[in-house]
A tleap script that builds the chain and sets N, CA, C and O, in Angstrom:
source leaprc.protein.ff14SB
mol = sequence {
  NMET HIE ASN HIE TYR ILE VAL GLY GLY LYS
  SER CYS GLY MET ALA THR ALA THR ASN PRO
  VAL GLN PRO ASN GLN CYS PRO PHE CYS ASP
  ARG PRO ILE GLY SER ALA GLY ALA GLY PHE
  MET GLU HIE ILE GLU ALA ASN PRO GLU CYS
  ASN GLU ALA PHE GLU LEU TRP ARG GLU ARG
  VAL ASP GLY ASP MET PRO GLY GLY TRP ALA
  CGLY
}
set mol.1.N position { -3.286 17.774 9.046 }
set mol.1.CA position { -4.262 16.712 9.071 }
set mol.1.C position { -3.759 15.568 8.206 }
set mol.1.O position { -3.273 15.793 7.097 }
set mol.2.N position { -3.870 14.368 8.695 }
set mol.2.CA position { -3.482 13.179 7.958 }
set mol.2.C position { -4.683 12.265 7.817 }
set mol.2.O position { -5.554 12.212 8.685 }
set mol.3.N position { -4.711 11.538 6.691 }
set mol.3.CA position { -5.618 10.407 6.590 }
set mol.3.C position { -4.917 9.273 7.297 }
set mol.3.O position { -3.698 9.145 7.181 }
set mol.4.N position { -5.633 8.455 8.017 }
set mol.4.CA position { -4.979 7.378 8.736 }
set mol.4.C position { -5.409 6.032 8.194 }
set mol.4.O position { -6.593 5.774 7.978 }
set mol.5.N position { -4.432 5.191 7.983 }
set mol.5.CA position { -4.642 3.818 7.564 }
set mol.5.C position { -4.248 2.941 8.729 }
set mol.5.O position { -3.305 3.255 9.454 }
set mol.6.N position { -4.954 1.853 8.914 }
set mol.6.CA position { -4.555 0.893 9.929 }
set mol.6.C position { -3.733 -0.171 9.217 }
set mol.6.O position { -4.245 -0.905 8.372 }
set mol.7.N position { -2.472 -0.245 9.560 }
set mol.7.CA position { -1.550 -1.172 8.931 }
set mol.7.C position { -0.839 -1.942 10.021 }
set mol.7.O position { -0.200 -1.349 10.890 }
set mol.8.N position { -0.944 -3.250 9.983 }
set mol.8.CA position { -0.284 -4.069 10.996 }
set mol.8.C position { -0.709 -3.720 12.403 }
set mol.8.O position { 0.094 -3.806 13.332 }
set mol.9.N position { -1.967 -3.324 12.577 }
set mol.9.CA position { -2.475 -2.976 13.895 }
set mol.9.C position { -2.093 -1.582 14.349 }
set mol.9.O position { -2.450 -1.174 15.455 }
set mol.10.N position { -1.363 -0.833 13.505 }
set mol.10.CA position { -0.945 0.527 13.850 }
set mol.10.C position { -1.621 1.504 12.904 }
set mol.10.O position { -1.971 1.159 11.775 }
set mol.11.N position { -1.796 2.713 13.375 }
set mol.11.CA position { -2.341 3.774 12.535 }
set mol.11.C position { -1.198 4.429 11.780 }
set mol.11.O position { -0.227 4.882 12.385 }
set mol.12.N position { -1.313 4.480 10.457 }
set mol.12.CA position { -0.316 5.142 9.619 }
set mol.12.C position { -0.953 6.365 9.011 }
set mol.12.O position { -2.041 6.274 8.443 }
set mol.13.N position { -0.316 7.486 9.112 }
set mol.13.CA position { -0.855 8.711 8.535 }
set mol.13.C position { -0.371 8.918 7.126 }
set mol.13.O position { 0.609 8.309 6.696 }
set mol.14.N position { -1.057 9.775 6.410 }
set mol.14.CA position { -0.631 10.187 5.088 }
set mol.14.C position { -1.068 11.617 4.875 }
set mol.14.O position { -2.192 11.993 5.206 }
set mol.15.N position { -0.180 12.401 4.326 }
set mol.15.CA position { -0.500 13.802 4.067 }
set mol.15.C position { -1.706 13.903 3.148 }
set mol.15.O position { -1.868 13.100 2.229 }
set mol.16.N position { -2.533 14.873 3.397 }
set mol.16.CA position { -3.682 15.133 2.537 }
set mol.16.C position { -3.373 16.324 1.650 }
set mol.16.O position { -2.319 16.947 1.779 }
set mol.17.N position { -4.289 16.638 0.756 }
set mol.17.CA position { -4.086 17.764 -0.147 }
set mol.17.C position { -3.976 19.085 0.602 }
set mol.17.O position { -3.468 20.063 0.055 }
set mol.18.N position { -4.445 19.127 1.844 }
set mol.18.CA position { -4.362 20.366 2.610 }
set mol.18.C position { -3.016 20.533 3.304 }
set mol.18.O position { -2.730 21.599 3.850 }
set mol.19.N position { -2.196 19.500 3.289 }
set mol.19.CA position { -0.870 19.566 3.913 }
set mol.19.C position { 0.191 19.791 2.852 }
set mol.19.O position { 0.090 19.235 1.758 }
set mol.20.N position { 1.202 20.590 3.145 }
set mol.20.CA position { 2.288 20.733 2.183 }
set mol.20.C position { 3.054 19.420 2.059 }
set mol.20.O position { 3.222 18.693 3.037 }
set mol.21.N position { 3.510 19.130 0.860 }
set mol.21.CA position { 4.293 17.923 0.610 }
set mol.21.C position { 5.727 18.196 1.019 }
set mol.21.O position { 6.311 19.205 0.625 }
set mol.22.N position { 6.284 17.312 1.794 }
set mol.22.CA position { 7.682 17.407 2.210 }
set mol.22.C position { 8.442 16.308 1.461 }
set mol.22.O position { 8.373 15.149 1.870 }
set mol.23.N position { 9.157 16.624 0.390 }
set mol.23.CA position { 9.767 15.587 -0.444 }
set mol.23.C position { 10.829 14.737 0.240 }
set mol.23.O position { 11.127 13.641 -0.234 }
set mol.24.N position { 11.401 15.201 1.324 }
set mol.24.CA position { 12.410 14.412 2.033 }
set mol.24.C position { 11.867 13.864 3.343 }
set mol.24.O position { 12.607 13.658 4.305 }
set mol.25.N position { 10.552 13.631 3.360 }
set mol.25.CA position { 9.880 13.110 4.549 }
set mol.25.C position { 8.865 12.065 4.099 }
set mol.25.O position { 8.132 12.289 3.136 }
set mol.26.N position { 8.816 10.929 4.786 }
set mol.26.CA position { 7.853 9.886 4.456 }
set mol.26.C position { 6.437 10.399 4.735 }
set mol.26.O position { 6.171 10.897 5.829 }
set mol.27.N position { 5.523 10.284 3.758 }
set mol.27.CA position { 4.164 10.765 3.982 }
set mol.27.C position { 3.357 9.877 4.926 }
set mol.27.O position { 2.267 10.260 5.352 }
set mol.28.N position { 3.878 8.696 5.257 }
set mol.28.CA position { 3.153 7.765 6.113 }
set mol.28.C position { 3.578 7.846 7.574 }
set mol.28.O position { 2.745 7.696 8.468 }
set mol.29.N position { 4.865 8.082 7.826 }
set mol.29.CA position { 5.330 8.105 9.219 }
set mol.29.C position { 6.017 9.420 9.593 }
set mol.29.O position { 6.375 9.627 10.753 }
set mol.30.N position { 6.201 10.303 8.619 }
set mol.30.CA position { 6.835 11.612 8.812 }
set mol.30.C position { 8.330 11.554 9.116 }
set mol.30.O position { 8.928 12.583 9.430 }
set mol.31.N position { 8.947 10.371 9.031 }
set mol.31.CA position { 10.393 10.284 9.251 }
set mol.31.C position { 11.145 10.808 8.034 }
set mol.31.O position { 10.628 10.740 6.919 }
set mol.32.N position { 12.349 11.325 8.226 }
set mol.32.CA position { 13.131 11.815 7.088 }
set mol.32.C position { 13.561 10.670 6.172 }
set mol.32.O position { 13.839 9.559 6.623 }
set mol.33.N position { 13.607 10.971 4.877 }
set mol.33.CA position { 14.102 10.014 3.888 }
set mol.33.C position { 15.197 10.692 3.086 }
set mol.33.O position { 15.265 11.921 3.042 }
set mol.34.N position { 16.052 9.909 2.455 }
set mol.34.CA position { 17.192 10.468 1.728 }
set mol.34.C position { 16.807 11.320 0.535 }
set mol.34.O position { 17.438 12.342 0.265 }
set mol.35.N position { 15.778 10.905 -0.176 }
set mol.35.CA position { 15.312 11.650 -1.348 }
set mol.35.C position { 13.896 11.198 -1.663 }
set mol.35.O position { 13.421 10.186 -1.147 }
set mol.36.N position { 13.236 11.956 -2.509 }
set mol.36.CA position { 11.853 11.619 -2.851 }
set mol.36.C position { 11.769 10.385 -3.753 }
set mol.36.O position { 10.715 9.752 -3.805 }
set mol.37.N position { 12.813 10.029 -4.445 }
set mol.37.CA position { 12.807 8.879 -5.353 }
set mol.37.C position { 13.384 7.637 -4.696 }
set mol.37.O position { 12.683 6.889 -4.015 }
set mol.38.N position { 14.673 7.435 -4.914 }
set mol.38.CA position { 15.350 6.240 -4.403 }
set mol.38.C position { 15.316 6.182 -2.875 }
set mol.38.O position { 15.181 5.102 -2.300 }
set mol.39.N position { 15.439 7.329 -2.222 }
set mol.39.CA position { 15.402 7.352 -0.758 }
set mol.39.C position { 14.065 6.883 -0.216 }
set mol.39.O position { 14.012 6.188 0.799 }
set mol.40.N position { 12.972 7.264 -0.893 }
set mol.40.CA position { 11.641 6.818 -0.479 }
set mol.40.C position { 11.511 5.308 -0.659 }
set mol.40.O position { 11.004 4.616 0.224 }
set mol.41.N position { 11.971 4.796 -1.806 }
set mol.41.CA position { 11.878 3.355 -2.056 }
set mol.41.C position { 12.698 2.566 -1.025 }
set mol.41.O position { 12.244 1.531 -0.537 }
set mol.42.N position { 13.884 3.042 -0.697 }
set mol.42.CA position { 14.700 2.383 0.330 }
set mol.42.C position { 13.991 2.409 1.680 }
set mol.42.O position { 14.016 1.432 2.427 }
set mol.43.N position { 13.359 3.544 1.980 }
set mol.43.CA position { 12.651 3.685 3.254 }
set mol.43.C position { 11.497 2.690 3.362 }
set mol.43.O position { 11.355 2.017 4.383 }
set mol.44.N position { 10.668 2.591 2.311 }
set mol.44.CA position { 9.529 1.683 2.423 }
set mol.44.C position { 9.969 0.225 2.403 }
set mol.44.O position { 9.289 -0.626 2.977 }
set mol.45.N position { 11.088 -0.084 1.755 }
set mol.45.CA position { 11.612 -1.456 1.797 }
set mol.45.C position { 12.091 -1.808 3.200 }
set mol.45.O position { 11.977 -2.960 3.621 }
set mol.46.N position { 12.621 -0.837 3.923 }
set mol.46.CA position { 13.148 -1.073 5.265 }
set mol.46.C position { 12.086 -0.942 6.356 }
set mol.46.O position { 12.328 -1.328 7.499 }
set mol.47.N position { 10.910 -0.402 6.017 }
set mol.47.CA position { 9.853 -0.157 7.003 }
set mol.47.C position { 8.552 -0.781 6.508 }
set mol.47.O position { 7.800 -0.141 5.773 }
set mol.48.N position { 8.280 -2.021 6.903 }
set mol.48.CA position { 7.106 -2.736 6.390 }
set mol.48.C position { 5.785 -2.002 6.589 }
set mol.48.O position { 4.892 -2.114 5.750 }
set mol.49.N position { 5.643 -1.249 7.687 }
set mol.49.CA position { 4.380 -0.546 7.909 }
set mol.49.C position { 4.184 0.558 6.872 }
set mol.49.O position { 3.056 0.811 6.450 }
set mol.50.N position { 5.250 1.209 6.462 }
set mol.50.CA position { 5.156 2.240 5.429 }
set mol.50.C position { 4.940 1.606 4.055 }
set mol.50.O position { 4.200 2.141 3.230 }
set mol.51.N position { 5.584 0.471 3.815 }
set mol.51.CA position { 5.400 -0.247 2.558 }
set mol.51.C position { 3.945 -0.684 2.407 }
set mol.51.O position { 3.360 -0.541 1.333 }
set mol.52.N position { 3.371 -1.211 3.467 }
set mol.52.CA position { 1.986 -1.649 3.424 }
set mol.52.C position { 1.044 -0.464 3.193 }
set mol.52.O position { 0.087 -0.574 2.427 }
set mol.53.N position { 1.309 0.654 3.845 }
set mol.53.CA position { 0.489 1.854 3.649 }
set mol.53.C position { 0.644 2.379 2.221 }
set mol.53.O position { -0.330 2.843 1.626 }
set mol.54.N position { 1.849 2.313 1.668 }
set mol.54.CA position { 2.094 2.751 0.295 }
set mol.54.C position { 1.327 1.877 -0.691 }
set mol.54.O position { 0.708 2.385 -1.626 }
set mol.55.N position { 1.369 0.570 -0.482 }
set mol.55.CA position { 0.634 -0.340 -1.374 }
set mol.55.C position { -0.865 -0.081 -1.299 }
set mol.55.O position { -1.547 -0.107 -2.323 }
set mol.56.N position { -1.379 0.167 -0.113 }
set mol.56.CA position { -2.795 0.480 0.049 }
set mol.56.C position { -3.122 1.781 -0.681 }
set mol.56.O position { -4.144 1.868 -1.362 }
set mol.57.N position { -2.279 2.774 -0.548 }
set mol.57.CA position { -2.480 4.050 -1.234 }
set mol.57.C position { -2.484 3.836 -2.747 }
set mol.57.O position { -3.337 4.376 -3.450 }
set mol.58.N position { -1.529 3.046 -3.247 }
set mol.58.CA position { -1.472 2.781 -4.697 }
set mol.58.C position { -2.731 2.097 -5.183 }
set mol.58.O position { -3.240 2.430 -6.253 }
set mol.59.N position { -3.243 1.149 -4.420 }
set mol.59.CA position { -4.489 0.477 -4.796 }
set mol.59.C position { -5.631 1.478 -4.892 }
set mol.59.O position { -6.467 1.389 -5.791 }
set mol.60.N position { -5.666 2.423 -3.976 }
set mol.60.CA position { -6.759 3.395 -3.937 }
set mol.60.C position { -6.681 4.416 -5.054 }
set mol.60.O position { -7.723 4.862 -5.534 }
set mol.61.N position { -5.488 4.808 -5.491 }
set mol.61.CA position { -5.374 5.822 -6.545 }
set mol.61.C position { -5.251 5.214 -7.937 }
set mol.61.O position { -5.382 5.932 -8.928 }
set mol.62.N position { -5.007 3.930 -8.034 }
set mol.62.CA position { -4.782 3.292 -9.327 }
set mol.62.C position { -5.927 3.557 -10.300 }
set mol.62.O position { -5.683 3.860 -11.468 }
set mol.63.N position { -7.157 3.448 -9.845 }
set mol.63.CA position { -8.307 3.678 -10.708 }
set mol.63.C position { -8.508 5.138 -11.067 }
set mol.63.O position { -9.257 5.449 -11.993 }
set mol.64.N position { -7.850 6.038 -10.347 }
set mol.64.CA position { -7.987 7.471 -10.623 }
set mol.64.C position { -7.088 7.926 -11.773 }
set mol.64.O position { -7.278 9.007 -12.331 }
set mol.65.N position { -6.111 7.091 -12.117 }
set mol.65.CA position { -5.142 7.468 -13.141 }
set mol.65.C position { -5.424 6.702 -14.425 }
set mol.65.O position { -5.486 5.473 -14.402 }
set mol.66.N position { -5.597 7.399 -15.543 }
set mol.66.CA position { -5.781 6.684 -16.814 }
set mol.66.C position { -4.585 5.770 -17.078 }
set mol.66.O position { -3.444 6.234 -17.081 }
set mol.67.N position { -4.826 4.506 -17.293 }
set mol.67.CA position { -3.738 3.563 -17.527 }
set mol.67.C position { -3.066 3.078 -16.268 }
set mol.67.O position { -2.082 2.343 -16.352 }
set mol.68.N position { -3.563 3.465 -15.086 }
set mol.68.CA position { -2.980 3.019 -13.820 }
set mol.68.C position { -1.878 3.936 -13.346 }
set mol.68.O position { -1.487 4.872 -14.044 }
set mol.69.N position { -1.386 3.664 -12.172 }
set mol.69.CA position { -0.326 4.471 -11.551 }
set mol.69.C position { 1.028 3.940 -11.989 }
set mol.69.O position { 1.326 2.765 -11.777 }
set mol.70.N position { 1.842 4.773 -12.590 }
set mol.70.CA position { 3.147 4.352 -13.078 }
set mol.70.C position { 4.262 4.607 -12.085 }
set mol.70.O position { 5.373 4.107 -12.262 }
set mol.71.N position { 3.979 5.390 -11.023 }
set mol.71.CA position { 5.027 5.778 -10.082 }
set mol.71.C position { 5.363 4.745 -9.086 }
set mol.71.O position { 6.233 4.960 -8.242 }
savepdb mol mol.pdb
quit
């Protein structure tokens, strides 16, 4: 099950707490990424729909983290 965001007129999914995290897979489009760190950042820079979904996700979780989201 994915939560879906509408980004650029497209539905973008994101893994929920009920789904296992796949560290070498984008949580928004399920495509493979090189790594969970730098590979993810390269992926979202190259894929505007994933970048937009990531920014939306960060906005939504920012208030949940004391001091904001540092990741």
